[in-house]
C-alpha positions in Angstrom: 29.4 12.7 135.3 31.0 12.0 131.6 32.9 9.5 132.9 30.9 7.5 135.2 28.4 7.2 131.9 30.8 5.9 129.8 31.4 3.5 132.2 27.7 2.6 132.3 27.8 2.4 128.5 30.6 0.7 128.3 28.8 -2.2 130.9 25.8 -1.9 128.9 27.6 -2.7 125.5 29.0 -5.6 127.3 26.4 -7.3 128.7 24.4 -6.9 125.5 27.6 -8.3 123.1 27.5 -11.8 125.7 23.8 -12.1 125.9 24.1 -11.8 121.5 26.7 -13.9 121.6 24.9 -17.1 123.5 22.9 -19.2 120.7 19.8 -20.3 122.1 20.8 -24.5 122.0 18.5 -27.0 122.2 18.2 -29.2 126.1 21.4 -32.0 126.2 18.8 -34.8 125.7 17.5 -33.2 122.2 21.0 -32.2 121.2 21.9 -36.3 122.5 18.8 -37.3 120.4 20.0 -35.7 117.5 23.3 -37.0 117.1 22.6 -40.5 118.1 23.3 -41.8 114.3 25.3 -38.9 113.2 28.8 -39.6 111.9 31.3 -37.6 112.2 32.7 -35.8 108.5 36.1 -37.6 109.8 37.2 -40.1 111.9 40.7 -40.5 114.0 43.1 -42.1 110.9 44.6 -44.9 112.5 46.8 -45.0 115.2 46.0 -41.5 116.2 43.9 -39.5 118.0 41.6 -36.1 116.4 41.0 -33.2 117.4 37.4 -31.2 116.8 37.4 -27.3 117.8 34.1 -25.9 117.0 33.5 -22.0 117.5 29.5 -21.7 117.6 29.7 -17.8 118.5 27.1 -15.6 116.6 29.2 -12.7 118.8 32.3 -13.9 116.5 30.8 -14.2 113.6 30.3 -10.8 113.9 33.8 -10.4 114.2 34.5 -11.8 111.8 33.2 -9.3 109.2 35.8 -7.2 110.3 38.9 -9.7 109.6 38.9 -11.5 112.3 39.8 -15.3 112.7 40.4 -17.4 115.5 43.5 -19.3 114.7 44.4 -23.1 116.2 48.1 -23.8 117.4 49.4 -27.5 118.1 51.9 -27.8 121.3 53.6 -24.3 120.0 52.5 -20.5 118.7 55.0 -20.4 116.1 53.0 -20.2 112.4 54.3 -23.9 111.9 52.1 -25.3 114.5 49.4 -23.7 113.1 46.6 -26.1 112.5 43.5 -23.8 110.8 42.0 -21.3 112.0 37.7 -20.6 112.3 35.3 -17.8 111.9 32.5 -17.1 114.0 30.1 -20.7 113.9 32.6 -22.8 112.2 34.6 -25.9 113.2 37.9 -27.9 112.1 39.9 -30.8 113.1 43.2 -32.2 112.7 44.7 -35.9 113.8 47.7 -35.9 116.4 49.7 -38.5 117.8 48.9 -40.3 121.3 49.8 -38.5 124.7 50.6 -35.0 126.1 49.3 -32.1 123.7 48.6 -28.7 124.6 46.0 -26.7 122.5 46.2 -23.0 122.0 44.1 -20.3 120.4 44.7 -16.6 119.3 42.3 -13.7 119.4 43.4 -10.2 121.6 45.1 -12.6 123.8 46.2 -16.5 123.9 44.1 -19.3 125.4 45.5 -22.6 125.7 44.2 -25.9 126.9 46.5 -29.8 128.3 44.6 -32.9 125.9 46.0 -36.3 127.0 45.2 -38.5 123.7 44.7 -42.0 123.1 45.2 -43.9 120.2 41.6 -43.5 118.6 40.4 -40.9 121.0 37.8 -38.4 119.6 37.6 -34.9 121.8 35.9 -31.8 121.2 37.3 -28.4 122.2 35.5 -25.2 122.0 36.6 -21.9 121.4 34.6 -19.5 123.5 35.1 -15.5 122.1 34.4 -12.8 124.9 35.2 -9.4 125.2 38.3 -8.2 127.3 38.5 -4.7 128.1 39.8 -3.0 124.7 40.1 -6.6 122.7 37.9 -9.3 121.8 39.9 -12.8 123.3 39.2 -16.2 123.3 39.1 -18.8 126.0 39.3 -22.4 125.0 36.4 -25.3 127.3 36.1 -28.9 127.4 33.0 -30.3 125.7 31.4 -33.6 126.2 30.8 -35.6 123.2 27.2 -35.2 122.2 27.8 -31.2 122.9 30.8 -31.5 120.3 29.1 -33.5 117.8 26.1 -31.2 118.0 28.5 -28.6 116.8 30.2 -30.3 114.3 26.9 -31.3 113.0 25.6 -28.1 112.9 28.2 -25.6 111.7 29.9 -25.3 108.9 34.1 -26.8 108.3 36.4 -23.5 108.9 40.0 -23.1 107.5 41.6 -26.7 107.7 46.0 -26.1 107.4 47.8 -29.5 106.2 44.0 -30.5 105.6 43.6 -34.1 107.2 47.6 -34.4 108.1 48.4 -35.9 111.2 50.2 -33.5 114.0 52.5 -34.4 116.3 54.4 -32.5 119.3 57.1 -32.2 116.7 55.1 -30.0 114.1 58.0 -27.2 114.3 60.2 -29.8 112.3 58.0 -30.7 109.7 58.5 -30.0 106.1 57.0 -26.5 105.9 55.4 -27.7 102.0 53.1 -30.0 104.3 51.4 -28.0 106.1 50.6 -25.4 103.1 46.9 -24.5 102.0 47.1 -25.3 98.3 47.1 -22.7 96.2 46.9 -21.3 92.9 48.4 -17.8 93.1 52.2 -18.1 92.3 53.6 -15.5 90.8 57.1 -14.2 89.4 58.3 -14.3 93.1 58.0 -18.1 93.1 55.3 -17.7 96.5 51.9 -18.2 97.2 49.8 -16.3 99.5 46.6 -16.2 101.5 44.9 -13.8 104.2 46.3 -12.7 107.5 44.0 -12.8 110.7 43.7 -9.2 110.2 43.0 -6.7 107.5 46.5 -5.8 106.5 49.2 -7.9 104.9 49.1 -11.4 103.4 50.9 -14.4 104.3 53.2 -16.7 102.6 51.8 -19.7 102.3 54.8 -21.9 99.8 58.1 -20.6 98.4 59.4 -23.0 96.0 62.4 -23.9 94.8 64.1 -21.5 93.2 62.3 -18.3 94.2 64.1 -15.7 93.6 63.2 -14.2 97.4 63.9 -18.4 98.5 66.7 -17.2 101.0 64.6 -14.4 102.5 61.0 -15.5 102.9 59.6 -18.6 104.9 56.3 -19.9 104.7 54.4 -18.5 107.7 55.7 -14.4 107.1 53.8 -11.9 106.5 54.4 -9.6 104.3 52.8 -5.4 104.6 54.4 -3.7 101.9 56.7 -4.2 98.7 59.2 -1.5 96.7 60.5 -2.0 93.3 63.4 -0.8 92.9 65.1 -0.4 89.0 68.5 0.6 88.2 70.4 2.8 89.7 69.0 2.3 93.0 65.6 4.6 91.2 61.7 4.0 93.2 59.7 2.6 90.4 56.3 1.9 93.0 55.1 0.2 95.4 52.6 -0.2 98.0 51.2 -1.2 100.7 49.4 -4.7 100.3 46.6 -7.2 101.5 45.0 -9.9 100.1 42.9 -7.9 98.0 45.8 -6.4 96.1 48.4 -8.0 96.1 48.6 -10.3 92.9 48.2 -6.5 91.1 51.2 -5.0 92.8 53.5 -8.5 92.5 51.9 -8.2 88.1 54.3 -4.8 88.5 57.3 -6.5 89.0 59.4 -6.7 86.0 62.7 -9.3 84.9 65.8 -7.3 86.7 64.2 -5.4 89.5 65.1 -5.8 93.2 62.3 -5.8 95.1 62.3 -4.6 99.2 59.7 -6.5 101.2 58.1 -5.5 104.9 58.1 -8.7 106.4 56.9 -9.5 109.9 58.1 -12.6 111.1 58.4 -10.9 114.8 60.0 -8.2 114.2 59.3 -6.7 111.5 62.1 -6.3 108.8 63.3 -5.5 105.4 64.7 -8.1 103.0 65.3 -7.6 99.2 65.1 -10.3 96.1 66.4 -9.6 92.9 63.9 -10.7 89.5 66.5 -12.4 86.8 66.7 -11.6 84.1 64.0 -13.8 81.9 62.2 -15.1 85.0 58.6 -15.3 85.0 55.7 -16.7 86.1 55.7 -19.7 83.8 59.1 -20.2 84.7 58.0 -20.1 88.4 55.3 -22.7 87.5 52.6 -20.3 86.3 49.2 -19.7 87.6 47.1 -23.3 88.3 43.6 -23.7 89.6 43.2 -24.9 93.1 41.9 -28.4 93.5 37.8 -28.2 94.3 36.1 -30.6 96.4 32.6 -31.6 95.8 29.6 -31.8 97.8 26.1 -33.6 97.0 22.5 -32.6 98.1 19.7 -30.7 98.4 19.3 -27.5 98.5 17.7 -26.7 102.0 18.2 -23.0 102.3 19.8 -19.4 101.2 19.2 -15.9 100.4 21.2 -13.0 99.2 24.7 -11.8 100.2 25.8 -8.7 99.0 28.4 -5.6 100.2 27.7 -2.3 99.5 25.2 -1.5 97.5 23.2 -4.7 95.5 25.2 -3.8 92.2 27.3 -7.5 93.1 25.0 -9.8 94.7 26.2 -13.7 95.6 23.7 -16.5 96.9 24.5 -18.1 100.5 23.1 -21.8 100.1 22.8 -24.3 102.5 23.0 -28.0 101.1 22.0 -31.0 103.3 23.4 -34.2 102.6 22.2 -37.8 102.5 23.4 -38.3 106.1 21.7 -35.2 107.2 24.8 -32.9 107.0 24.4 -29.7 106.9 27.2 -27.1 104.8 26.9 -23.4 103.3 28.7 -22.2 100.2 28.7 -18.9 98.8 27.9 -18.5 94.9 29.8 -16.1 93.5 29.3 -13.8 90.5 32.7 -16.0 89.1 30.5 -19.3 89.9 29.2 -21.6 86.9 26.1 -22.9 87.3 24.3 -25.9 84.8 20.8 -26.3 84.5 19.9 -30.7 84.8 20.7 -30.4 81.1 24.1 -29.4 81.3 23.0 -26.1 80.4 24.9 -22.7 81.6 22.4 -21.0 83.3 23.0 -17.1 85.4 24.4 -17.6 88.6 22.0 -15.5 90.6 19.0 -18.1 89.7 21.2 -20.6 92.4 18.7 -18.8 94.3 15.6 -20.4 92.9 16.9 -24.0 93.6 15.3 -24.4 97.0 14.5 -28.3 97.5 16.5 -29.3 94.3 19.7 -32.0 94.7 23.1 -30.5 93.2 26.0 -31.8 92.7 28.8 -28.5 94.2 32.3 -28.0 93.4 33.8 -26.1 96.0 37.0 -24.0 97.4 38.3 -22.3 99.9 37.6 -18.7 99.6 40.3 -16.2 100.4 39.5 -12.5 98.7 37.1 -10.3 99.3 36.0 -9.7 95.9 32.7 -11.8 95.6 34.1 -13.3 92.0 34.2 -9.4 91.2 38.1 -8.4 91.2 36.9 -4.6 91.1 35.5 -5.5 94.7 36.2 -5.7 98.1 33.7 -5.3 100.1 32.9 -9.5 100.7 35.5 -9.8 103.4 32.7 -12.1 105.4 33.7 -14.6 102.9 36.8 -15.3 103.4 37.4 -18.5 105.0 34.3 -20.2 103.9 33.7 -22.3 100.9 33.1 -20.6 97.6 31.1 -22.6 94.4 33.5 -23.4 91.8 30.6 -25.2 89.4 27.1 -25.7 90.4 25.0 -28.9 88.7 21.9 -29.4 89.5 20.8 -32.9 89.2 17.0 -32.5 89.2 
């Protein structure tokens, strides 16, 4: 009886999640009318085709709060072939060379779809998450042009690797640095890292020339733990790492130490690199601020975004530009907000800016701090756009 009850409960839960994940959409004629004069954010580069991958699922958006990201790959499943990732209700795009290609997406399973592209083609593909027996799975579907444009118009952009680069079937032979996400967290190891698609580990994005770990790490590796070794092989410290604590643990490394890293590039292996005497953050280029992009428009919506309790509150803003393109930005506790006279005001006052024009200097969020280094309960912001500077224009 208990077994039968569990089966029925599982079926009811599955049906609920499927219904919950299906957002109400306009009729096809309404969608076509809404995108009749819509200009996509990017058209194919000359001689290329462009792929838009959209993930409109509200179900996936909820799953993303638990660390889920739905990665997209071109032609191969290796890390060099990843072109981007979405959380729920996001889209990405990337250029490809004309010809036959295979687009793949990773969740609890691998899904793939074949495309045949000609120069100038714009191809729309939908990520469609669904519940498997024990995992959240994904499938890929072709979309009509008007459907794809509608989703791109109404969803914010996800994480794009090698922003606006062109990817060919020979992507695995491309220079790793050309596929890297710009990052400002280079350290004494001479590497930059970003979040993984889960809650554990950090993903290596770049390895600087001359890095003490240059011979044992490569872009795409995942670091799960590090151990600090001193003279006489004495263990001086160590920890499991993720995107929240990695820089703190690396800051404990001193010249002359050996660092053992648990690295997964399939399978998990232990590698070591020794920090030369005299090595420092400065000698590896120091910490440079990540480049910001700018979005100008009118504040058309917003609400509070919070972690546990109300001790740290972020502001989620919807900004609409002059062409009707909407995007979502998070004003964090480390954001700088200026009024029309150029005076800095409290960041929480961004919640009062409805119907005012603003220029937003933004970046892709890669941490769960919400702008407060002591916090780690804003994982739902990872991959979204954070506000570095917000300037009110009227």
